[in-house]
Each structure stands twice: as structure tokens, then as C-alpha cells.
C-alpha positions, 0 to 999 in steps of 0.5 A: 523426546523433543528435539533440543534447540540450542542457544542462538549462535552464528556457528551452529546450523545457522544456515539451516535455522534461518531457512527453516520454513513454517508448515502451512498446516501449522499456520492454519492451526495457529489462525484457527486457535487464536485468529481474528474474527471473520467478518468480511464477505466478497463485496467488503473485499471489493470495496477495500480493494477499490478503496485502496487502488483508487486514491490520489493516483487517479486525481493527480498522476494521470495528468503527468502520465498523459502530458509528461512532467513539467521538467521533461523527465517523464514523457507523456502518453497523450491519448495513448494513456488508455493503452498505458493503463491496460499495460499497467493492469496486465503487469499487475494481474500476474502478481494478483493471480499469484496472491489469489492462489496463496490467499485461498491456500493459506488464508492467514493474516500477513500476506506476502510475509506469510507466504514467504515463511511457507516457502523461503524460510525464517530470514526471508520472511523477516526481510519481506515483513521488513520490506512490507513495513516500508510499503505500508507503514511509510506509505500510510504516513505519505498518504496522510500528508497528501490528505493534509495537502488536499484538505488545505487546498479544499479549505482555501476554496472557502476563504470568503466564508471561513476565517483566514486562520482556517482557510489559509492556516500557518505553514508550520501548522500544516507541514512537516519540518522539511517541507516547511523549511523549503517553503520558508527558504523560498519565501523569507516572510513566512514565520516558523517558530523555533525552540532552542534553534530547532524549527517547530513544525506540526502537520496537524491535519495529517496527525488528526486523520491518522488518529481518526483512522486508527480509532475506526480500525480499532472498532473492527474490520466490518465498521472500517469497511463501512467507512471505506464503502462510504468513501468509495461510493463518494469517489466513484460518484465524483468520477462518474460525474466527471466522465458523464459531464465531461463527455459533453466537452470532448473534442475528438481532435484532441485524440490526434495524434494518439501517441505523440511520443510513440511507444516510449511515451506509452510505456513511460505512462504505464510506469507512472500509472502502475503505482495508481494500481498498487493496493490490491495486495493489501487484501491478502493481509486480511485473509484471516478475516474473510468468511469464505476466503477460498471463494471470495479472495480471488474475486475481491483481488481480481474484481477490484483490478477489473473495476478500477481498470475500467474506471481509469480507461474512462477517465483517460478517454474523457480527460485527453478528449477535453485537454490537448496533451500532445503539446505543452499543458498548464501546470494546474493540469499536472497537479489536478487534471480532472478539476482543471478540465472542469474549470476550463469547461466553466463547470466550477461546481464539478471542480469543487466536487472532484476535490471532495472525491480526492479527499474521499479517495485518500481516506479509503487508502488510509484505512486499507494501508493501516489495516494491512500494516497492523495485520502483517505485524500481527502475524510477525508477533504470532511468529515471535519476531515481535512482542506477543502482547501485540496479539492481544485482541480487544475484548469487545471488538476482537481487533488487535487494539494495542498493535493498531494504536502502536502503528497509529502513534508511530505514524504520528512520529513519522509525520513529525520526523520523516523526509516524506519525499524520499520515504514515498519513493522507497515505498515503490521498491517495497511494492516491487520486492513483495510482488516478485517474492510472491511470484517466486513463492508460488513456483517454489510451493508448486514444486515442494508441496504439489499435493496441497489443496489449491482452491484457486490455481494460477493458470498457465504456471509457470508462465504467469508467475514468470511474467510477473517476475519479469514485469516487476523486476523490469520496472524495478530496474527502470526505477533504479536507473532514474536519478534518485537517492531512494535507489541507494537508500533501499539497500541500506533499509535492507541492511538495517532489517538484516541487522535487526533480525540477527541481533533481535529476531533470530535470538527471540525465535531461538529463545522461544524454541528453547521454551517449547523444548523445555515445556515438552521435556517437563511434560514428558517427565510428568508422564513418566512419573505417572 
């Protein structure tokens, strides 16, 4: 007879329960019976990967990585930025190989959350899912606000054509309440409406782009990929334009000295650039929608990293050749380095196109981040951590429409209420944690299930997963040593997640197990009566 599952308590087999793993065969069976539509090929995956990785980082972060921050808190790599980019790519490739092994072995929605459930158990899976929500959902909100800032900057370039209210919209209509209040404190003449003494601020462009991305995702992953493909084409075309046009204005003298701040500056640049590579892990969350995941996912994950590394190195080569980064640089270079260099070269038309490219880059990142967040929550719904209503697929588009709209609406609420400076920093810790967990999970499953078929295997294991743990763990420690409130808030976020699990997720799973037990008992009774 079926095993009886007792009511949820903290005293009866608690440790055994929270460390219970979910068999990969069961995961594959669930995905096969009620899974998402398989629409993605290898080029779709590469497009999504490049779309997720090449975002605001290449259009903004490279300036700080090359020349250092204005306040001196970060050293610049100078022309050695090219080496920094290769180091960051190598640090990512260790984790990427581990993601590839899991994605081909367990091609199920959920990414790192799913892999953790198969190796470390229920509680660890919940916590990883909670951390991934920090990475993807809050990251989605932060990128939406960055998109809004770039869009407003783009509109200001048409101040002679557009009405003043559009070219320079009111501060309270294009910023969250924290940012708007800070701007108003520095400029007392700026008007911010109040309701019952509370400032009323709405980042309207960010809200509209979130709703647009949500509507596109509801229509299906294939349509979303077409949209991402268009954005990727635009931004790669713009970057190619910068590299080709900028090459005519390169001064080789600017490459000397190659590393003005020595090896310390190169590693500081690698730390900053590392975040420009984040996004390839989102491909693993879409494994269930791949036509041939065993073959295509490793190509998509590793291929997108290789392509973006080549693009980044070419940009660094031209950028540091056009601008001397060994000495102090103008503030405009740190904010928008490629556009600044083209303006200094009297190529204003190219600077305008680069602004379009940055918008396209952020748009594709938005698509992939929201898709990843919904796929993780979809997997958590399948495992009864959240309502099973979220598993319901749209009758026409075969996508989790209710879940997608829920994520979109929650993002709008976040845009209206979150302090995004702190939230964005917290995302870094979420990324490091998920990378480390996946590397650990590969080592565990190699021991606990060595005979399972692995269409793709991490080479030189356990060396490669161990290097992934060391690289990400080292960067995480480096980040926590910097003065920031996020280092204190991340443990708080983990504590909140643990409490939600104990008070809700644990209870919900035990109730589901009791339901399954009762169904098996009733079925057995009916068989005996026959």
C-alpha cells in the first residue's frame, strides 16, 4: 500500500523531508505530460543568449571598466580591458559548461531551481528558486527602469522637433519615487505632485515597456524570439558600425601603457565586465521549449558566450584606441562611452544610432529576463510550491498566460515601490549563488547517479565545476567586501525565503502528498472491491 504522509510538522522526519530530492525521471515525465510547446531551435537559443548578454553593459559599463569610476572606488583596466573581458568570459564558461550538462540531461523548465531539486532536495530548491526570483524578477524591473532612462535621453535629442512635454517630460512621470525625490532635493524648483502628503511618481515609460513585453511573451516563445532577433540584429549592427567607423579614428598611442593600473586594474575591470556577461543562464530555463535540447542547448549557451566575447573585445579594442583611458576621462565617457567617442570624432549621426542600439539591447534583455522568471515560477507551480492555477496554458498560444501577466503586473508594482539602486545590487548575489549551486549540483549528481545518460558532459570534471565555484565564490566575497547595504540585505532576503517555505511551501507540499496518498488508498480499495 502507498506510504502515508503525515501532517506537516517540524518534529516528524523534518530533515529527511526537506532534503528529499525529486527524481529526474519524474521531472521528465511531468514535462512530457503537461509541458510547454517545443518551438525553439539552435539559432533561436543563440539569439536569446546574445539578446540577454549584450545589454546596457556594453553601452555603459565598459567606460567605467576601462577608465575607472569617477569617485576612484574602481580602478580602470585601460587598454588591458581586452584581457579583462577574456578573464570574465573564462569565469563564466565554467558555470556555462555545468548548465549545459544539466540542461541536456534534464531538459525541463526551471533552470538552476530544477537542478537543485534533483540533487540537494526540496528546501534547497525552494531557496534557489527564491534567489532566482531576486536575479530575474528584480533584474527585470531594474532593466525596465534603465530602458526608461535611455528612452528619455533618446527623446531629448529631438527637442527641436518634439513638444517640450515629450522631449523633456516631468520628473515625476519618468522616475520612481526614490529617484524623483533625490532629484527634487538637488533641484528645489522641480515640481512633484503629492497626495495626502505622499509624493506621486510614476515611471510611465518603464511601465509601458513592461506591459508590452508581457503581451509579446503571452503570444508565445517563438514570437518572442522573433522580437528578440530583431533587437539583436539592430544592436549588433550598431556595434559593428561603431567598430568599423571608429577604427578610422584609432590612435595606437592610446594603447600605451597597456595596463596603467597593473594586474589589479585588469582584475577590477574583469569584475565589472562579469556582470555584462550574465544572461546565458536564462537559456536553461527554456530547456522544455527546445526542439532538440540535447544538441542545441550546449551550442546555444556556449555559442552565445563566444559571440559576445568576440564582440566585447572588438569594442574594447576600438574604444581604448579612440580615447586615452590611462588618465582622467570626462564624465560623459563614463556614462555612454561609445556615443561619446563618436561625438568627439564629429560623427554625431553614429552617436544617435548607438542610442538606438542601446534601447534595442535593453529591450531584448527585458524579453529574456521576464521569460526566465515565468519559466522558473512555472516549474515551482508544478512542484506545488505555488498555486497550480499558474500551470494553465493559453488555449491558443500554449504559454502560461496567467503567470506571465502576474509577473508583468508585479513588475509594475515593483517599479512604483522599490528602491532600484539597492535591488539591482542584490541581483548580483542572486547570480553568484545560482552559478555556485549549479556547479555543486553537477559534482553531486556525478556521484549519486553516475549511470544517467549525459548527452553533454562537463570536460575535466571535477576540475571545471570546482573552478566555477572558486571563481564565483571569489567574486561574491570581493563584492561583499565593498561598502554596500546589499551585502547585509542578501541574508535578510534568504531569511524571508526560509520563513515563507516553513509557513507555506512546506505545508503545501505535505498537503499535496496527503492528497496523493488518499487517492492511492481509495484506488486500492476500489481494486479490492472488484
